[in-house]
N, C-alpha and C positions, 0 to 999 in steps of 0.2 A: 240864176247866179252861176258864175263860172267857177271852176275848180282851181284853187290856188295851190293846194298841197295834196299830194297823193302819198298816203302812208302805205308802203309796200311790204307785205309780209309773206315770205315763203315759209311753208310749214310742212311737216311730215310727222304723223303720229304724235301730235301734241295736244290731244284732247284734254289732258290734265292742266294745260296752261293757256290754251287759246281763248277760253272764255274770259279769264282774268286780263289777258292782253287786250282783247277787244273792249272790255269794260273800261280800262284805263284810257284807251283812245277815244271811245264814244263819249265818255263823260266830259271830255275836253274839246270835242269837235264842234265846229260850226258848219254851216251849209257850204262853206268854201273848201271843206276837207272831205276827201274820199278815202276809203280804205280798200286796198286791193289785196286779197289773199289768194295765193296760188298754193294748192295742196298737191304734194307729190304722190298722191295715191294712198293716203292714209287708210288704215283698216281698224282704227281704234275709236271711231265715233267723232272724229274731228269734223267731218262734213256736216253731221246733224247739228252740232253746236254752232257752227258758222251759219248754217241755214236758219237756225232759230234767231240769231242776231240780225239777220237780214230783214226780218219782219218789223223790227223796231228801228232799224237804221238803214234807210234806203240808199245811203251813200256807200254801203258796203257791197263790194263786188267780189264774187267768188268764182274761181276757176279750178277745176279738179282734173288732174291727170289720171289716166288709167294705170300707169306704171310710174315708178319712181325713177326719174332721170337725174336726180342729184340736186343739191341746193343751188349750185351755180346756174343751172338751166332754169330752175324755178324762180330764182332772183331775177334773171334776165326777163322772164315772162311777166313778172309783176311790173317791171319798168315798161315793158312793151305795152301792157294794158293800161298803164297809168295815163290819166287825162289832165293831171295838174301841171301847173307852170313849174312847180318844184316837186321833188319827191324825197322821201325819207325811207330808208330801208331798215326795217326792224326784224324781229323774230319772235316766235312764240315758244320760248324755252325758259329754263330756270334762270 
């Protein structure tokens, strides 16, 4: 099945919120939806939470930067990695 929608999420140190964000997306996603998370080098456990979600949701793609380059560059990277016909840019914050 081809990807129709890419949900693009730039994040940095949002371990407290990323799980809830992914739960919301995954609970509504079909096989035509992928989620792309670009992590700006979080040091708070964000990576492990996202990696755990990947086990149950294969359409979740995760890219982690070694250093924080800012939300604009992380957003650009999510769009670059997106394979969907359309994309939606979200965030994992309050």
